[in-house]
N, C-alpha and C positions, 0 to 999 in steps of 0.2 A: 853050705851047699843048698841052693834053693831048689824047691820041688818043681818038676816040669809042669808047664801050664797045659791042662787038658783041653783040647779043642772039642767043642760040642759037635755032635753029629747033626746032619742037616735035617733029620726027621724028629729031632728032639730039642726043645727050647732050653737054653741055659737057665738054670735056676740059681737064685740067690741063696747063699748059705746063711742060715739063721745066725744073727749076731750073738756073740758070747756076752752074757750079762756082766761077766767079770771084767771085760775090756770096754764095754759101752758105758758103764757108770750108771747115771740116773736114767730112769725109765722115760722121762720126758724127752731125752735125746733121740730115742728111736721114734717116738711119736712125731716130733718135729721134722725128723728126716723123712718120714713117709709122707708128710704133708707138703714137703718143699717142692716135689715134682722132679727135681734133678738129684739123684741119690748117689752117694759114693759107692764104689764097687766093693762088694762084701765077699765075693768068692775068690779065693787065692789072693796073691799080693803082687800082681804085675804092675809096675810103677807107671807104665804107659797108659793104662786104662784109668781115667780120672772121673768118669761119671757115667751113669746109666739110668734108665727109667722107661716110662711109657709116654706116648704122645697124648694119652688121656689126661695126664697131670700137667703136661707142658707141651702145647701144640708146636708143630714144626716151625711155624713162622716166628714165634717167640724164642724158640731155641736158636734159630739162625741169628736172630737179633742179638741174643746174649753172646753167642760165639763171636760175632762181629765186634761187639763191645770189648770183649776180652782179647781180641786179636789172636785167637787160638790157631796154632798150626798143628794139623793132625788129620785124623780121619773120623768121620761120623758114620757109624754103621747103623742101618735101619733094617729090621726084620719085620715084614708086615704079617697080617693075619694068615696069609697063605704060605708063610715060610720063605718067601722070596727076599733076597738080600739086595740092598741098595747102599753103596759106599760112596760117600762124598768126601773128596780131598779138599782141605782148607789151607790157605796161606794168609796169615794175618786176618783170619776170620772170613775171608772171601772165598767162596767155592771156585775151584779152578779145574776140577775134573769130577766125573761121575761114572761109576761102574754099575750099570743097571740095564735090565732089559725093558725098561719103560719105553713105550712107543710114542712117537710123535710124527708129524708130517714128514714126507720125503725131503731129502736135501734139496732137490731141484725146486720144490715148492717154496722152501725158505728163501732160496736165492731170488726167485721171482718176486716174492713179497717184499724183499729188501731192495728190489729194483736193480739187481746186479746182472741178471740175464733176462732174455726175452722168452716168450712162450715157445718159440721154435726150439730154442736150446733146451727148454724143459721137456719137450717131446723126445729129444735125443737122449736125455737122462732117463726118461721113463722106459725106454726100450732096453736099458742096460741092467744086467743082474749083478753088477759089481758091488763090492762093499763100499761103505761110505768113504773110507780112506782112499780107495782107488778112484772113486768119483772126484774127490778133492784134487788128487794129483792130476787126473785127466783134465779137469777144468782149468787148473793153473797152467799145465803144459800147453793146452790149446788156446791159452790167453783169453779165455772167456771171462775170467776174473783175475785180479792180481792176488799175490800171496797175502797181502794185508787185508784185502776184502774178504778172502776166504776165512782168514783168522777171525775177523769180526763176525762173519756168518756163523762160524762154529761156536763162538762165545754166545751168540743169540740162541742157538739151538740148545746150549747148556741151560740157558734161562728157561726155555720152554719145557725141557725135561724136568727141571727142578720144580716148575710150577705144577706139573702133573703130580709130583710127590706130595704137594701140599694137601692132596685129597686122601692121604693115607688115614686109616682108621685109628681110633683111640687105643686099640689093643696093640698097635705097632710098638715094638720095643726098640730102643736106641741105646747105643754105647759110644762113648767118645774116647778116642785114644790120642794122646799128645805124642806126636812123633814127627820126624823130619819127612817132608813130602818131596820125593824125588820124581819130577816130571820133566821130560825133555822139552816139551812145549806147553807151558801152562796156558789155559784159556780162561781168564778171569771172567766170572759172571757179573753182569750188572746187578749187584746185590740190592741196590736201592729200588730198582724197578721190581725185583722179585719180592721184596718186603712190601712194597706198595700194593702189589697184586694180592699178596697174602692177607694183609690187613683189610683190604677191600672185601675179601670173602667173609671176614668175621664181623661185618658191620651189623649183623642181625643178632649177635650173641648177647648174653647177659652182661658180659664185661663191657661191650660197646655201649649198651644203654647206661651203665654206671658212669662211664667216662663222659659221655655226652651230657648226662644229667649234671655232672660236676661242671662241665664247661658252659652250661646254659646260664649260669649266674654271673659270668664275667664277660669282659670284652676280649675279643680275639683279634690277633694281627699276626702277620708273618714275622718271624725273627729276622732282624736285619742281615744276619750272616747266612741265612738259609739260601741254598742254591737248589732250584727245583728242576734243573735241565735234565737230570738223569732218572727222573721218577716215572717216565712214560705216562704222563697224565692224559686223560681223555679231554675232549673239547669242553664238556661241562666242568670238569675239575679245573681246567685252565681258567674258566670264567670265575669259579670260586676263588682261585688264587689271585686273580686280578682284582676282585672285589676286596679281598683281605689286604692286598698290597696298596690299595688306594687309600684306605682309612680303616680305623678300628671299627668293629661291629660285633654285636652279640649274635649268638646262634639263631635266635628268633628273627633278628633283622636280616640275616643272610637268607633265611627261608622266605621272608617277605619280599626280598628283592626279586625273586623269581628267576634266578640265574639258572635253575634247573629243577628237576623233580625233587621233592623233599627227601626221599630215600637216598638218592644219589648224592645230594649235598651233605646229608648226615654221614654217609659212608666216606666221603672225601675228608670231612673234618675229623672223623675218627682216625682215619689212616694217617693224616698229617700230625695228629696228636701223638699217636703211638710212635711215629718217626721223629718226634721232637722238633718239628718244624714250626710249631706255633709258639707265640709269645703271649703269655697270660697276664703280663704286666705286673709281676710280683715286685714287691718292694725290696726283696733281697737282691744283692748284687749278682750279676750273671756269672755263671761258671766260666772260667778262662778257657780259651780255645786250646785243644790238645797241642802238645809240642811237636807232633808230626802230622802229616796230612791224611792219615788214615781216618776213615769215617768211624765215629764212635757213637754210642747211644747209652745214656745212663740207665742203670737197672733200678727198678722200683722195688722198694722194700715193703710197701703197703699197697695192695691192689686198689684201695680207694683214694690213694694219693694222686694228685694231678700228674698225668704222664708227660709232663714237659719239663725236663730238667735242664736241657741245653739243646742247642740247634745242631743239626747235622750239616756239616760243611763238606760238600761232596765233590767238588770239581776244582781243578787248578785254575788259577787266574793268569792267563797270558793271552797274547794276541800274536799275529803273524810276525811282528817285529821281534818279539821275545823268542819265538821259535828260530828265526834266522840267526839271531844273536847267539843262542845256545848252540846251534850247529857250527857257527864259526868258532866259538870258544873251545869246543871239545876237540877240534883239530890241533890245538896248541896246548892241551892240558895233559898232565900225567894221569895215570889211572887213579891215583889218590885224589887229585884235584877234580876228576870227573865225578867221583862219588862223594866228594866233600868230607873226606876223613883225613886224619893225620897219618904220618908215615908209621907210627907205632900202634895204630889201631888194630885190635884183635879181629879174629875171623868173624865173630858174631856181630861186631860193630860194622864190619864191611857188608855183611849180608843185610843187616837192617838198613844201612844207607842205600844199598842197591834196591831194596823193596820200596823205599821212599821215592827214589828217583823214578823207578818203574811206574809207581802209582801216579806220579805227576806227568810223565812224558809218554805213557803208553798210547799207541795210536787209537785205541778204542775210547780214550777219554778226551779226544779232540772235540772241541765244539763244532757244530755243524758248518759254520762259516769257514773252518780251517780244514775241511775234508780233503782239499787238494794237497795238503802237506803230509798225508798219511805215509807216503813212501819215505820222505825225508825223516820223519819222526821214527819210523820203523828202523831205519839205519842207525839212528841215534840209540835206540834201545839195544840194538846188536852191539854197539860199542860199549854201552854200559854193562851188558852181560859179559863181554870179553874182559872188561876190567874186574868185575866180580869174580870171574873164574880164575884169573891169574892171582889175584890178591888173597883168595881163600885157599890156594894150593901152596903149602910151605915151600916146596922146591922151586916152583915157578916164580913165586914172590921173591925169593932170595936172589934168583938170577936176574929178575927184573930190577930190583933195587940196586944190585951191583952195576948193571948196565946204565941205570939212571944216574948213578953217581959219577960214572966215567963220562957220560955224554952231557950231563947237566950238573956240573958242580955247584952252580948258583941256583939250584932248584928251590932252596929256602931263601926267600928274599922278602923285603918289606913291601907289602902290597901298595899299589898306587890308588888314586881316587877312583878310577874307573873299575878296578878290580874289587875295591871295597863296595862300591855301589852295586856291582853285579852280584856279589855275595849277599848283599842286603835284599835284592830282589828275589834271589833263590830262597832265602829264609822267609820272605814274605809269602811266597807261593806255598811253602811248606807249613804255614801258619805258626812259625817260630817267631812270635812277636817280639819277645825280649831280645833275642839275638839280632833281629832285623833293626830294631830301634837303636841298639848300641852301635851297629855299623853305620846307620844313617847319621847318628850324632857325630861320629868320627868324620864322615864325609863332609858334613856341614861345617865342622870346625876347621877342616882343611881348605874348604872352598865355600864361602858364604853365598856365592852366586850360583851354586849348583841347584838349578830349579827343580829338576826331577827329584832330587834327594829331599829338598825342602817340602815339596808337595806330598811325597810318600810318607815322610815323617809326620806331617800334619794329619794325614788320613789315618795312620796307625794310632796316633794319640786320640783322635776323635772316636775311633772304633772301640777304644777301651772304656768309653763313657757309656752310661746307661741311657738308651734312647728315650726321649720324652714321649709320653702318650698324649696325643693332642686330638681334639675334635676339629672339624672343619672351621677355619677362621681363627684358630688359636695359633700362637707362635711361641717360640722358645729361643733363648740366647745361650743354651748350654754349649753350643759349638762355636761360640764367638771367636775364641782364640784361633782355632784351626781355620775358620772361615777367613779371618784376617790374613793369615799366612797364604792361603790359597788365592785370595784376592790379589795380593802382591805378586804372586807367581804368574797369574793370568794377565795382569797388567804388563808384565815384562815380556811375556810370550803368549798371546791369545790362542796360538795354534797347538798348545800342549793338550792333547786329547785326554789323557788320564787326569790331569789337574782339573780340567773343566768338568769331567764326569764325576769326580769325587766331590767337587764343590756343589754340583747339582744334587748329589745324594744327600749331602749335609743340609742344603737348603730345603730339600723336600722333608727331611726329618724334623727340621726346625719350624715347618709350617709355612715357609715362603714358596708356595707352589708355583706362582708365575715366574719368579726368578729362577727357580729350578728348571722350569720348562724351557726358558731361554737358553740355559746352559746345555740341556739335553739336545735341543735343536742344533746348537752350534757343534756338538759332538757328532751328531748325525751328518752334518754338512762336511765335517772333517773326515769322517770315516763312515760311509753308509753301511758298512758291515758290522758296526757296533750294535749287537742285538739288544743289549741292556738299555742303551740310550733310546733306540727306536721303540722299544716297548714302553718306556716311560713317556715318550711323546704321544704314543697312541693312547695310553691310559688317560693322560691329562686332557687330550682333545675329546675323548669319549665322555669324560665327566664334566667338560666345560659347560654345557647347557645347564646341568644340575647346579653348578656353582653359582650361576647367575639367578636362579629362581629362589623365591622365598621358601622358608621351611615348610609351610603348609602345602605349597604347590608341589614341592619335591615329594612330600609324603603321599599326596593324592596320586601323583604320577607313578610312584612306586607301587601303591596298592592296585592301581589299574593294570600295571604291567604284570603283577603277580597273579591277578585274576585271569588274565589271558593265558 
């Protein structure tokens, strides 16, 4: 019989029970535990409570990054210096709800800032004394905003509230409980933007100086798999990113380029380093991309170690054609096929599959040029939620399987080429490289003229190689095999947008900038909404005058620009 857990009173802080030396063993264990920042729970033995400590030893932004890395599901409790509680619910390490009295701007102000309502509507909101939930229902019922737009606004408000919590003092205590989070309507926060804002605040700390001092000796560049669209970058930070994406550079060279004030540039580099978006050009092979699409960040064992172990891959890779295809597919799929699980998959596997699908297809993760598809993608998420609800309930699942066997006795069948390629694309979006490559090999063996499969297979194999580090004017043939395949595909069909875009990326990494620019221009002509290709064209044309100048003239121009 276990002893009941005593709940601490609100006016008295919970205290740690002194460790029993008979159970702790060596004295050094206690010393190392106290210096680690995140400490195991010592009072009582509730299995749900897995860590506690103070923000003085582990600041909140680092704590949130660690929880994101470990994909923790549970509740993070914070008790500030005034005794006020703040509870953050986490699913796969991503904050989805906050129970706190922290104050931010009114709901109407948020809707105006996001461009969802007008100033006149804001005045109507301002005269109302209703609660936030009532205001949300009123705005949707009056068709001032759609349900999906309101959901996105509430997710943004969660980000603003969590940003306020980043200012909590060092004496704030935290405790982490691993438990199932039951929320009717989760509102996932854009955790990458939150972490970017948090690390930006720490750019003046001693750790930031140590990290930047370590980076000052090497050449910096963006990791080829890094996706920066969800970081909420400022204009100056975008200029820094553009400079890093164009060519490798040292920290001093970036400061000399004059892309922004030196403190702002240093803060941007530090934040990108802590988020693992930078590539330091190490000789060791890169860490493989995680098997699912959740954003992860490696944990540092040594504070002086370079804080770039792998890149964050934060956004799904699809366009409007993929969305339409997914919407058509789901109308003819079973619940098992929707989530990509076997008929015998257990409940935990179904839940994990649902989280993966939700992470890829949630309306809030749509790129800006696909905002007009939010309603369709929201309906898709509703169908996925229905599939998860039925398959995780034993009784409903049994009835569903019985009905499925009666209505579709041929549910288990040998997949055809189109189905295999569709599964490969889904695995590619989930970053499941090995599974995607195996499916693409099967497709190519069944049909050697399947151009999309050949192009995607060449791109996947090229991504597995270590990108070369080149200066302007240098070239590399590391991607020769993949480029040969993509050349053949483009010769057969010059209008394949993805094949030309991938070839342009490989040509750019190989140092053939003009050839890559031609491919990117062709992609923009095929699809003007391709943001990646348009950005590459803009960057090339912006750097074109510098490419034509001698080295000494480029240096003089850079120095003059920096002085201004």
